C-alpha positions as CSV (number, residue, x, y, z in Angstrom):
1,X,-12.4,-55.6,64.6
2,X,-12.5,-59.2,65.7
3,X,-14.2,-61.8,63.5
4,X,-15.1,-65.2,65.1
5,X,-15.2,-67.1,61.9
6,X,-12.4,-65.4,60.0
7,X,-11.9,-68.3,57.5
8,X,-15.5,-68.0,56.3
9,X,-15.1,-64.5,54.8
10,X,-11.7,-63.4,53.5
11,X,-13.1,-60.5,51.5
12,X,-16.2,-58.7,50.3
13,X,-17.9,-58.1,47.0
14,X,-19.0,-54.5,46.6
15,X,-22.2,-54.2,44.6
16,X,-21.8,-50.4,44.1
17,X,-23.5,-49.5,40.9
18,X,-23.8,-53.1,39.7
19,X,-27.5,-53.0,40.3
20,X,-27.8,-50.2,37.7
21,X,-25.6,-51.2,34.8
22,X,-27.1,-48.6,32.5
23,X,-25.8,-45.9,34.9
24,X,-22.2,-47.0,35.0
25,X,-20.8,-44.5,32.4
26,X,-22.8,-41.7,34.0
27,X,-21.7,-42.6,37.5
28,X,-18.1,-43.0,36.5
29,X,-18.1,-39.6,34.8
30,X,-19.8,-37.9,37.7
31,X,-17.4,-39.4,40.3
32,X,-14.3,-38.6,38.2
33,X,-15.4,-35.0,37.8
34,X,-16.3,-34.8,41.5
35,X,-12.9,-36.2,42.6
36,X,-10.9,-33.9,40.2
37,X,-12.9,-30.9,41.5
38,X,-12.2,-32.0,45.1
39,X,-8.4,-32.2,44.4
40,X,-8.3,-28.9,42.6
41,X,-10.6,-26.9,44.9
42,X,-9.1,-28.1,48.2
43,X,-5.6,-28.0,46.9
44,X,-6.0,-24.5,45.6
45,X,-7.3,-23.3,49.0
46,X,-4.4,-24.9,50.9
47,X,-1.9,-23.3,48.5
48,X,-3.6,-19.8,48.6
49,X,-3.7,-19.8,52.4
50,X,0.0,-20.9,52.5
51,X,1.4,-18.3,50.1
52,X,-0.8,-15.2,51.0
53,X,0.3,-13.5,54.3
54,X,-3.2,-11.9,54.5
55,X,-4.7,-15.3,55.0
56,X,-2.4,-16.3,57.9
57,X,-5.3,-15.9,60.5
58,X,-7.0,-18.4,62.8
59,X,-10.1,-18.6,60.5
60,X,-8.0,-19.6,57.4
61,X,-5.8,-21.9,59.5
62,X,-8.8,-23.9,60.4
63,X,-10.1,-23.7,56.8
64,X,-6.8,-25.1,55.5
65,X,-7.2,-28.0,58.0
66,X,-10.7,-28.6,56.6
67,X,-9.5,-28.5,53.0
68,X,-6.8,-31.1,53.9
69,X,-9.4,-33.2,55.6
70,X,-11.7,-33.1,52.6
71,X,-8.9,-33.9,50.2
72,X,-8.0,-37.0,52.2
73,X,-11.6,-38.0,52.7
74,X,-12.4,-37.9,49.0
75,X,-9.2,-39.9,48.2
76,X,-10.2,-42.7,50.6
77,X,-13.3,-43.7,48.7
78,X,-13.6,-42.1,45.2
79,X,-10.6,-43.7,43.4
80,X,-11.8,-47.1,44.6
81,X,-15.3,-46.3,43.3
82,X,-13.8,-45.4,39.9
83,X,-11.7,-48.6,39.8
84,X,-14.7,-50.8,40.7
85,X,-17.2,-49.1,38.5
86,X,-16.7,-51.4,35.5
87,X,-15.6,-54.5,37.4
88,X,-17.8,-57.5,37.0
89,X,-17.1,-58.6,40.6
90,X,-15.6,-55.7,42.6
91,X,-13.7,-57.4,45.4
92,X,-12.0,-56.0,48.5
93,X,-10.0,-58.1,50.9
94,X,-10.9,-58.1,54.6
95,X,-7.8,-56.1,55.6
96,X,-8.4,-53.6,52.9
97,X,-12.1,-53.3,53.9
98,X,-11.1,-52.7,57.6
99,X,-8.4,-50.2,56.7
100,X,-10.7,-48.1,54.4
101,X,-13.6,-48.2,56.9
102,X,-11.3,-47.1,59.8
103,X,-9.7,-44.2,57.9
104,X,-13.1,-43.0,56.6
105,X,-14.5,-43.0,60.1
106,X,-11.5,-41.2,61.4
107,X,-11.6,-38.4,58.8
108,X,-15.4,-38.0,59.1
109,X,-15.2,-37.7,62.9
110,X,-12.3,-35.2,62.6
111,X,-14.4,-33.1,60.2
112,X,-17.4,-33.1,62.7
113,X,-15.1,-31.8,65.5
114,X,-13.3,-29.4,63.3
115,X,-16.5,-27.8,62.1
116,X,-17.4,-27.2,65.8
117,X,-14.0,-25.6,66.4
118,X,-14.6,-23.3,63.4
119,X,-17.9,-22.3,64.9
120,X,-16.1,-21.4,68.1
121,X,-13.6,-19.3,66.2
122,X,-16.4,-17.4,64.5
123,X,-18.2,-16.9,67.8
124,X,-15.1,-15.4,69.4
125,X,-14.5,-13.2,66.4
126,X,-18.0,-11.7,66.4
127,X,-18.8,-11.7,70.1
128,X,-15.5,-10.5,71.4
129,X,-13.6,-8.9,68.5
130,X,-11.3,-6.7,70.7
131,X,-9.8,-9.8,72.4
132,X,-10.0,-12.1,69.4
133,X,-6.3,-12.1,68.6
134,X,-5.5,-12.7,72.2
135,X,-7.9,-15.6,72.7
136,X,-7.3,-17.2,69.4
137,X,-3.5,-17.0,69.3
138,X,-1.3,-19.3,67.4
139,X,-0.7,-22.0,70.1
140,X,-4.4,-22.1,70.9
141,X,-5.3,-22.6,67.3
142,X,-2.8,-25.4,66.9
143,X,-4.1,-27.0,70.1
144,X,-7.7,-26.9,69.0
145,X,-6.9,-28.4,65.6
146,X,-4.7,-31.1,67.1
147,X,-7.4,-31.9,69.7
148,X,-9.9,-32.4,66.9
149,X,-7.6,-34.9,65.1
150,X,-6.6,-36.6,68.4
151,X,-10.1,-37.0,69.7
152,X,-11.3,-38.4,66.4
153,X,-8.5,-41.0,66.5
154,X,-9.5,-42.1,70.0
155,X,-13.3,-42.2,69.2
156,X,-12.6,-44.2,66.0
157,X,-10.3,-46.6,67.8
158,X,-13.0,-47.2,70.5
159,X,-15.6,-48.0,67.8
160,X,-13.4,-50.3,65.8
161,X,-12.0,-52.2,68.8
162,X,-15.5,-52.8,70.1
163,X,-16.6,-54.5,66.9
164,X,-16.9,-58.3,67.3
165,X,-18.7,-59.6,64.2
166,X,-19.2,-63.1,62.9
167,X,-19.9,-63.6,59.2
168,X,-21.4,-66.8,57.9
169,X,-20.5,-66.6,54.2
170,X,-22.7,-63.7,53.1
171,X,-19.9,-61.4,51.8
172,X,-21.8,-59.0,49.5
173,X,-21.9,-55.4,50.5
174,X,-24.5,-53.2,48.9
175,X,-22.3,-50.2,48.8
176,X,-19.5,-48.5,46.9
177,X,-17.1,-48.8,49.9
178,X,-16.8,-50.6,53.2
179,X,-19.3,-49.0,55.4
180,X,-19.8,-50.0,59.1
181,X,-23.6,-50.0,59.0
182,X,-23.6,-52.3,56.0
183,X,-21.2,-54.7,57.7
184,X,-23.5,-54.9,60.7
185,X,-26.4,-55.9,58.4
186,X,-24.2,-58.7,57.0
187,X,-23.2,-60.2,60.4
188,X,-24.9,-63.3,61.6
189,X,-24.0,-62.6,65.2
190,X,-25.8,-60.3,67.7
191,X,-25.0,-56.7,66.8
192,X,-27.0,-54.9,69.5
193,X,-23.8,-54.0,71.4
194,X,-22.2,-52.8,68.2
195,X,-25.2,-50.6,67.4
196,X,-25.1,-49.2,71.0
197,X,-21.5,-48.3,70.6
198,X,-22.2,-46.6,67.2
199,X,-25.0,-44.6,69.0
200,X,-22.7,-43.6,71.8
201,X,-19.8,-42.5,69.6
202,X,-22.3,-40.7,67.3
203,X,-23.4,-38.7,70.3
204,X,-19.8,-37.5,70.8
205,X,-19.1,-37.0,67.1
206,X,-22.4,-35.7,65.8
207,X,-24.9,-34.7,68.5
208,X,-22.7,-32.9,70.9
209,X,-20.6,-31.0,68.3
210,X,-23.8,-30.1,66.4
211,X,-25.4,-28.8,69.6
212,X,-22.2,-26.8,70.3
213,X,-22.4,-25.3,66.9
214,X,-26.1,-24.3,67.4
215,X,-25.3,-22.7,70.7
216,X,-22.4,-20.8,69.1
217,X,-24.7,-19.4,66.4
218,X,-27.2,-18.4,69.0
219,X,-24.5,-16.2,70.6
220,X,-23.3,-15.0,67.2
221,X,-26.9,-14.0,66.3
222,X,-27.3,-12.2,69.6
223,X,-24.0,-10.3,69.0
224,X,-25.0,-9.4,65.5
225,X,-28.4,-8.0,66.6
226,X,-26.6,-5.8,69.1
227,X,-24.7,-4.2,66.2
228,X,-26.4,-1.0,65.1
229,X,-24.5,-0.8,61.9
230,X,-26.3,-2.4,58.9
231,X,-22.9,-2.8,57.2
232,X,-21.5,-4.5,60.3
233,X,-24.4,-6.9,60.5
234,X,-24.0,-7.8,56.8
235,X,-20.2,-8.4,57.2
236,X,-20.8,-10.6,60.3
237,X,-23.4,-12.7,58.5
238,X,-21.2,-13.1,55.4
239,X,-18.3,-14.5,57.5
240,X,-20.6,-17.1,59.0
241,X,-22.7,-18.0,55.9
242,X,-20.1,-20.3,54.3
243,X,-19.5,-22.3,57.5
244,X,-23.2,-22.6,58.2
245,X,-23.9,-23.9,54.7
246,X,-21.1,-26.5,55.1
247,X,-22.4,-27.6,58.5
248,X,-26.0,-28.0,57.2
249,X,-24.9,-30.2,54.3
250,X,-22.4,-32.4,56.2
251,X,-24.3,-32.8,59.5
252,X,-27.7,-33.2,57.8
253,X,-26.5,-36.1,55.7
254,X,-24.5,-37.7,58.6
255,X,-27.2,-37.4,61.2
256,X,-29.9,-38.8,58.8
257,X,-27.7,-41.9,58.4
258,X,-26.2,-42.6,61.8
259,X,-28.8,-41.2,64.3
260,X,-31.8,-43.2,63.1
261,X,-32.9,-46.8,64.1
262,X,-31.4,-49.4,61.8
263,X,-34.8,-51.0,61.4
264,X,-35.8,-47.9,59.4
265,X,-32.8,-48.0,57.1
266,X,-32.9,-48.6,53.4
267,X,-29.7,-50.0,51.9
268,X,-30.0,-48.1,48.6
269,X,-31.1,-44.9,50.4
270,X,-28.2,-45.1,52.9
271,X,-25.8,-45.9,50.0
272,X,-26.6,-42.6,48.2
273,X,-26.8,-40.6,51.4
274,X,-23.2,-41.7,52.2
275,X,-22.2,-40.5,48.7
276,X,-23.6,-37.1,49.6
277,X,-21.3,-36.5,52.6
278,X,-18.5,-38.7,51.3
279,X,-18.1,-37.3,47.8
280,X,-20.2,-34.1,47.3
281,X,-19.3,-32.4,50.6
282,X,-15.5,-32.5,50.0
283,X,-16.1,-31.0,46.6
284,X,-18.6,-28.4,47.6
285,X,-16.7,-27.0,50.7
286,X,-14.0,-25.2,48.7
287,X,-16.6,-24.0,46.2
288,X,-18.8,-22.6,49.0
289,X,-15.9,-20.8,50.8
290,X,-14.3,-19.4,47.6
291,X,-17.6,-18.0,46.2
292,X,-18.7,-16.4,49.4
293,X,-15.3,-15.2,50.7
294,X,-13.7,-11.9,49.5
295,X,-10.3,-12.7,50.9
296,X,-10.0,-16.0,49.0
297,X,-11.2,-14.4,45.8
298,X,-8.7,-11.6,46.3
299,X,-5.8,-14.0,46.9
300,X,-6.8,-15.9,43.8
301,X,-6.9,-12.7,41.8
302,X,-3.4,-11.8,42.9
303,X,-2.0,-15.2,41.9
304,X,-3.7,-14.9,38.5
305,X,-2.2,-11.4,38.0
306,X,1.3,-12.6,38.8
307,X,1.0,-15.4,36.3
308,X,-0.4,-13.1,33.6
């Protein structure tokens, strides 16, 4: 990200929870519990999938990728929010701000694409079960996961390189972390091109993957309705319920923030929406999958029995 007047702003003050000092202890406690739950939940899923041979399937391969993503995503922002919670003047240098923003965008983009890949996996499993193991073989799964990570890296790099902002001394960010939309509001240069680039990249990271997920579930629904067995329908719905819940939470928050005109944005509202998909989603994902997934619960039961 280029900055025409780099000497004017060497770092940024993060307001975070400073506007609400009476909520600092509550906020710190909630973020700490959320982060610990994120580490424990996602770490447990990764370990279970790794050690249980019954979970060495495409579905759980992608789930382990999602858990690793969520673990990294939570680590990018939540420890910093904890450190700055009781700081009088929470400060982040320009290089730190740029690095954090870039990594967050990269991980969020990767999650959007990975959720679309997981929808494709479920569509193949339900619509074409007899050829599922052939279509979703090991190399294909690795390629799909690697493509999600690689495409997110390219899209993030395009967005960051296109940013040419000039700051004129206003270095206060009304957020817990460095967020690209908040930096645009601070800039005293024309940001119309930057906003256009955000819209374009949002189409590839939010709109198109979300559209693909919807089409996948249309095919899934059609395949389920053709199944005459009530038990078969219930099993098919149960395998998709967790993924659909995660998609609704993550995409709902992200689209409401990035796919609306900036003139309608409220800094405080956007700040807490970003907490929803930046903190709560990584914590809720393993909880949603473990509570609704018999295989995960069975693997957890086996581990507990071995230790007993």
